[in-house]
C-alpha positions in Angstrom: 5.5 -14.1 9.9 5.8 -11.1 12.2 2.7 -8.9 12.6 1.9 -5.3 13.4 -1.2 -3.4 14.4 -3.3 -1.8 11.6 -6.2 -0.1 13.4 -8.2 -2.9 15.1 -6.4 -5.6 13.1 -3.1 -7.3 13.7 -1.7 -8.1 10.3 1.3 -9.9 8.8 4.0 -7.6 7.8 3.9 -8.7 4.2 0.5 -8.2 2.6 -0.7 -7.7 -1.0 -1.3 -4.6 -3.1 -4.0 -4.9 -5.8 -2.7 -2.2 -8.1 -1.2 -4.6 -10.6 -4.3 -6.8 -11.0 -6.0 -4.6 -13.7 -4.5 -4.2 -17.1 -1.6 -2.1 -18.2 -1.5 1.4 -16.7 -3.9 0.2 -14.0 -6.6 0.4 -16.6 -9.1 -2.1 -17.8 -9.4 -5.8 -17.3 -6.5 -8.0 -16.4 -4.4 -9.8 -19.0 -5.4 -13.1 -17.4 -8.5 -13.0 -15.3 -8.1 -16.5 -14.1 -4.6 -16.0 -12.8 -5.6 -12.7 -11.2 -8.2 -14.5 -9.2 -5.8 -17.3 -8.3 -3.2 -14.7 -7.1 -5.7 -13.4 -4.6 -6.8 -16.8 -3.4 -3.2 -18.0 -3.1 -2.2 -14.9 -1.2 -4.8 -15.7 1.5 -3.8 -19.3 1.5 -0.2 -18.3 2.3 -1.3 -16.1 5.2 -1.8 -12.7 3.7 -4.4 -10.9 5.9 -3.9 -7.3 4.6 -5.0 -6.3 1.1 -4.6 -2.8 -0.2 -6.9 -1.6 -3.0 -8.6 1.4 -4.5 -11.8 1.9 -6.5 -9.8 3.8 -9.2 -7.7 0.7 -9.9 -9.3 -0.2 -13.2 -11.5 1.6 -12.3 -13.3 -0.9 -10.1 -11.4 -3.8 -11.6 -9.3 -4.6 -8.5 -12.2 -4.4 -6.1 -14.4 -6.6 -8.4 -11.6 -9.2 -8.6 -11.1 -9.2 -4.8 -14.8 -9.7 -4.2 -15.1 -12.6 -6.7 -12.0 -14.3 -5.4 -12.5 -14.0 -1.7 -16.0 -13.1 -0.7 -17.2 -14.0 1.9 -14.0 -12.6 3.4 -12.1 -14.2 6.3 -12.7 -12.4 9.6 -9.1 -11.6 10.0 -8.7 -10.0 6.5 -8.0 -6.2 6.7 -9.2 -4.6 3.5 -7.8 -1.1 3.1 -8.6 1.4 0.3 -7.8 5.0 -0.5 -9.8 8.0 -1.7 -9.0 11.3 -3.2 -8.6 10.5 -6.9 -10.6 9.2 -9.9 -10.0 8.2 -13.5 -11.2 10.0 -16.7 -12.5 8.3 -19.8 -8.9 7.8 -21.1 -7.4 6.5 -17.9 -6.0 9.8 -16.7 -5.7 10.5 -13.0 -7.8 13.3 -11.6 -8.4 14.7 -8.1 -11.6 13.6 -6.4 -11.1 15.0 -3.0 -13.9 17.4 -2.0 -15.4 16.3 1.3 -18.6 15.0 -0.3 -16.5 13.2 -3.0 -14.4 11.5 -0.3 -17.5 10.3 1.4 -18.9 9.0 -2.0 -15.6 7.3 -2.7 -15.7 5.4 0.6 -19.3 4.4 0.0 -18.6 3.3 -3.5 -15.7 1.1 -2.2 -18.0 -0.5 0.3 -20.6 -1.3 -2.3 -17.9 -2.6 -4.7 -16.3 -4.9 -2.2 -19.6 -6.0 -0.6 -18.8 -5.0 3.0 -20.1 -2.6 5.6 -16.8 -1.4 6.9 -13.2 -1.1 5.6 -10.4 -1.7 8.0 -8.9 1.7 7.0 -9.1 4.2 4.2 -6.2 6.4 3.2 -6.8 10.0 2.2 -4.5 10.8 -0.8 -3.0 14.1 0.2 -2.2 16.8 -2.5 0.8 18.6 -1.2 0.0 22.0 -2.8 -3.4 22.4 -1.2 -4.0 25.0 1.6 -4.4 23.8 5.2 -8.1 24.6 5.4 -8.8 22.2 2.5 -6.8 19.5 4.3 -8.8 20.1 7.4 -12.1 19.9 5.5 -10.9 16.5 4.1 -9.9 15.3 7.5 -13.3 16.2 8.8 -14.9 14.0 6.2 -12.7 11.1 7.0 -13.3 11.5 10.7 -17.0 11.6 10.1 -16.8 8.4 8.0 -15.1 6.6 10.9 -17.6 7.9 13.4 -20.4 6.6 11.2 -18.8 3.2 11.1 -17.9 3.1 7.4 -14.1 2.8 8.2 -12.2 1.4 11.1 -9.4 3.9 10.9 -8.2 7.0 9.1 -5.0 6.7 7.0 -3.0 9.2 5.0 -1.2 8.8 1.8 1.6 10.9 0.2 1.7 13.0 3.3 4.4 15.4 4.6 5.8 15.2 8.1 4.1 18.6 8.9 0.7 17.5 7.6 1.0 14.2 9.5 1.7 16.0 12.7 -1.2 18.4 12.1 -3.6 15.5 11.4 -2.5 13.8 14.6 -3.5 16.9 16.6 -7.1 16.3 15.4 -7.4 12.5 15.2 -5.6 9.1 15.5 -4.0 8.0 12.3 -3.7 4.2 11.9 -1.5 4.0 8.8 0.5 6.2 6.4 1.2 5.2 2.8 4.2 7.1 1.2 6.7 6.2 -1.5 9.9 4.7 0.0 12.5 2.5 -1.5 16.3 2.2 -1.9 16.3 5.0 -4.6 13.8 7.3 -2.9 14.3 7.7 0.8 12.6 11.1 1.1 9.9 9.7 3.4 12.3 8.5 6.1 11.4 11.3 8.5 7.7 10.3 8.1 8.6 6.7 8.7 10.5 7.6 11.9 7.6 9.7 13.1 5.2 6.8 12.5 7.6 4.4 14.3 7.7 6.7 17.3 3.9 7.0 17.4 3.2 3.2 16.7 1.6 4.0 13.3 1.8 1.4 10.5 3.9 2.7 7.6 3.1 1.2 4.3 5.6 2.1 1.6 4.3 2.2 -1.9 6.6 1.6 -4.9 9.1 -0.4 -2.7 10.5 -1.8 -5.9 10.6 1.5 -7.7 7.9 3.3 -9.5 5.6 1.1 -11.5 5.4 3.9 -14.1 9.2 4.6 -14.5 11.0 3.2 -17.6 14.3 3.0 -15.8 13.9 1.1 -12.5 16.6 2.5 -10.2 15.9 -0.1 -7.5 15.9 -3.5 -9.4 18.6 -2.2 -11.8 20.9 -1.1 -9.0 24.3 -2.9 -9.4 24.6 -3.3 -5.6 21.2 -4.9 -5.3 21.9 -7.3 -8.1 25.3 -8.2 -6.7 23.9 -8.9 -3.3 21.1 -10.9 -4.7 23.5 -13.1 -6.6 25.7 -13.6 -3.5 22.8 -14.5 -1.2 20.9 -16.6 -3.7 17.9 -14.3 -3.8 16.2 -12.2 -6.5 16.9 -8.4 -6.7 13.2 -7.8 -5.7 13.6 -9.9 -2.6 16.7 -8.0 -1.6 15.0 -4.6 -2.1 11.9 -5.8 -0.2 14.0 -7.3 2.7 15.8 -4.0 3.0 12.6 -2.0 3.2 11.0 -4.5 5.7 14.1 -4.2 7.9 13.9 -0.4 8.3 11.5 -0.6 11.2 9.1 -2.9 12.9 6.1 -0.8 11.8 6.8 -1.2 8.1 4.0 -3.2 6.3 4.8 -4.3 2.8 2.2 -4.6 0.1 4.1 -5.8 -3.0 1.7 -6.3 -5.9 1.8 -8.7 -8.8 -0.5 -10.4 -11.3 1.6 -13.6 -11.2 1.3 -16.5 -8.7 5.0 -17.2 -9.1 5.9 -13.6 -8.3 3.5 -13.6 -5.4 5.2 -16.6 -3.8 8.6 -15.0 -4.4 7.5 -11.8 -2.7 6.1 -13.6 0.3 9.3 -15.6 0.7 11.0 -12.3 1.7 10.0 -13.2 5.2 12.8 -15.8 5.0 15.5 -13.6 3.5 18.2 -12.4 5.9 20.5 -9.6 4.9 23.9 -10.1 6.5 25.9 -7.1 7.8 27.8 -6.7 4.6 24.6 -6.4 2.6 23.1 -4.0 5.0 26.2 -1.7 4.8 26.1 -1.8 1.0 22.4 -1.1 0.8 22.6 1.7 3.4 25.2 3.4 1.2 23.6 2.5 -2.2 22.4 5.3 -4.4 19.5 5.1 -6.8 
């Protein structure tokens, strides 16, 4: 499988996202704890060396599963987390992005995973915040890197303008933004990352996990191409995303071993010229 730089690591371009390991709504324990652990172990067996997680997945459910399944971790495994949010008592999502809270979030991730340094941590950016708050948040992230808690600073949900501003202050090793066939609004950010050799990690590559109507997997073009090429709609959508640029790192998540193996098989899916033309023109 092709690889790309993620900070100090060189990782396979198809990794694993831990968001779907907890229960429904990314809340509480998994439906099947044994299978959740097996998914993680099987992922590493099949060559996954990039796992994306967050303390607020559960909360702390995903990290705890990762630690039980994989600790002590392989030397080549890049564990990446994110900070800037927390959960309330009912599972609601709340900001947790004051500089001291970002630092606490990083330290809590380290304790939860049982490690001394994360390969990278993404700062979840709130688009409506003033520039001075973003700068204060960046300062906290830079300090965490200088203190050895993280290998690299990443950004999530970032605009092109904020990315360029951040790059004036510090290297950025990865960017996590939503991008899929139905939502291509982050294409300018992807192109900027490609130009600067920054890993781009699209989240929701198969459509939003919280949407009732999946505009990616339900797309008639996607389904027709899947049938013609002998693949699943998910594989077609992931192959399209992977083919956008060499710096794209996929992190499709699942709580099923069968779906995990299906997702990783995307490395062997080739979209012919007809499929590429159809998908380029497809609307969500």
